[in-house]
N, C-alpha and C positions, 0 to 999 in steps of 0.2 A: 646742186647742193649735196653735200655728202650725207650719208645715212645718219650719223650721230647728230649733226646739226638739224636734220629733218626731224629726228625724234625729239630733240629739245624744243624746236619751234612748234611741233605739234602739241606738246603738252602745255606749253606756255602761251599758245595762241588764244587771245580773248574771244575769238569766234567759237572756240571749243571750250568755253568756260565750264561746261559740265564736268570735265575732268578735274579742274581745279576745285569745283564745288564738291565733288566726291572726296577729294583729299581733305578738304576742310571738314566734312562730316566725319571722315575716318579718324582724324586726329583732334577732334573737338575737345576732348578731355585733357589734353596734354599742354605742357609748356616746355621750355628748354631743359628743365630738370629730367624730363622723360624723353629726351631726343632719341635714345636708343630704341625704346619701344615704338615710337612713332616711325622711325626709319624702318624697323622690321615690318610694320604694318604696310608701309608704302612698298617695300620690297616684295611682300607676299602678294600684293595687288599686281606688281610687275610680273611675278611668276605666272599668275593666272592669265593675264592678257598676252604674255609671251607665248603661252601654249596655244591659245586659239588663234593668235596672229599667225603663228607658224602653220597651223593646220589650214586656216582659211587662205593664207597667201599662196599655199601650194595647191589651192583649189581642191582640197580633200573634203571640204565641208563648207556649206553656205546656209545662212538663214536670211530670209528677206530683210532688207535694210530697214523697212519701216518698223518691223518688230524689234530690231536691235535698237533703233533710235528711241522707241518707246520704253524698252527695258532699262536703258541707261539711267533715266531719271528715277525709275522705280528702285534701282539699286542705291541711288543716292538717298532716297526717302527712307528705305529700310536701314541703311547704314547710319543715318542721322538718328533714327528711332533707337537703334541698338546702342549708339554712343550715349544717348540721353538716358537710357534705362539700365545700362550695365552696372552702375553703382560701384561698390568696392571691387577693386580688381583682384582676382585670384588667378592662379596658374591656369585653371580650367577656363576662365573667361578670356584670358590671353589667347589660349589655343583656339577658342571659338572665334575671337576677333581675327586671328590669322586665317582660319578656314573661311570665314566670311569674305575677307579681302581677296583670297585666292579665287573663290567662287565668283565673286562679282567682277574680278579681273577677267575671268573667262568671257563674260558678256561684253565688257569694255573692249577687249581684244578684237571682238568681231567688228566693233565700230572703227577701230584702228586699221583693220585689214584692207578695207576698200581704199582708205587714204594712202596706205603703204603701197598697195599695188599700183595706184595711179602715179604717185610722186617719186618713187625710188629710182635709183640709178640702175637700169637693167644690166649694164656692163659689169656691175660689181658682184653679181651672183646672188641668188636668193638667200642661202644660209648665212653667208657673211653679212649680207645686207640686213637680214632680220636681227642678227646679233648686234650690229652697230646701231640700228634703229632703236632696239630695246635698251641698249646702253644709254643712248641719248634721252629716251623717255625717262629712264631711271634717274639720270643726272638732273633733268628738269624737275622731276617730282621731288627729289631730295632738296633742291633749291627752294621750291615752293613750300615744302613742309618746314624747312628751316625758317623761312620768313614767317609762316603762320605761328610757329612755336615762339619765335622772338616777339611777335605781336602779342601773343598770349601772355608771355612773361612780363611785358610792359603793363598789360592790363592787370595782372596779378599784383604787380608792384604798386599799382594805383588803387589797390584794395578791392578789385573785382574778384569775387570768390569763384572757385572752380565751378560750383553749381550755376552761378549766374552766367558764366561763360558758356557752359553747356547749354543752358536754356536758350540763350540768345543765338548761338551759332547753330545748334541743332534745329531750333524753331525756324530760323531763317532758311537753312538748307532744306528743311521739309517743305516749307512754303514754296520756295523757288522750284524744287524738283516736282512738286505737285502741279504747278503751272506748266512746267516743261512737259510732263507726262500728258496732261490734258491737250496740249498743243500738238502732241505727236501720236495721238490715238491711231492705231493701225487699222481700225475697222471703220 
């Protein structure tokens, strides 16, 4: 499998639903009218995980996998809480959202790194492979985000308010991520 397809399949694989749950929490406030903001958040997340994926794939840095697997649902919980509490959006809150997405992308990148090391085409070279894998992840993420925004727009058209959407989506993401974190306690 080529690295772009590997990146797409990794982010869209239901066995790794934690990545989709993170994206859901990240864009919980938006619908199609805000697709640019949502895409920038997803890209900020990609920047973060690309950095740690590169560092970890080159064996420059490692964190025990059980801690990474525990921290991933913690990032989902915090992101859902942030999305729920952010309120009116200002330029400062947008910057905070991008910073949060980059920081939490750093943690998710560590989760991607072991998958990438195991699954990638060794003959393709590390740097080129990383670029193509991340491109695939970004393509997959943007497709997922577009689907989530389309669903949110349908809900808004059926008179579901933005606040109701936030409460339902963020509450569900917080509950599921809490269950995941408890299942993955590293101690």
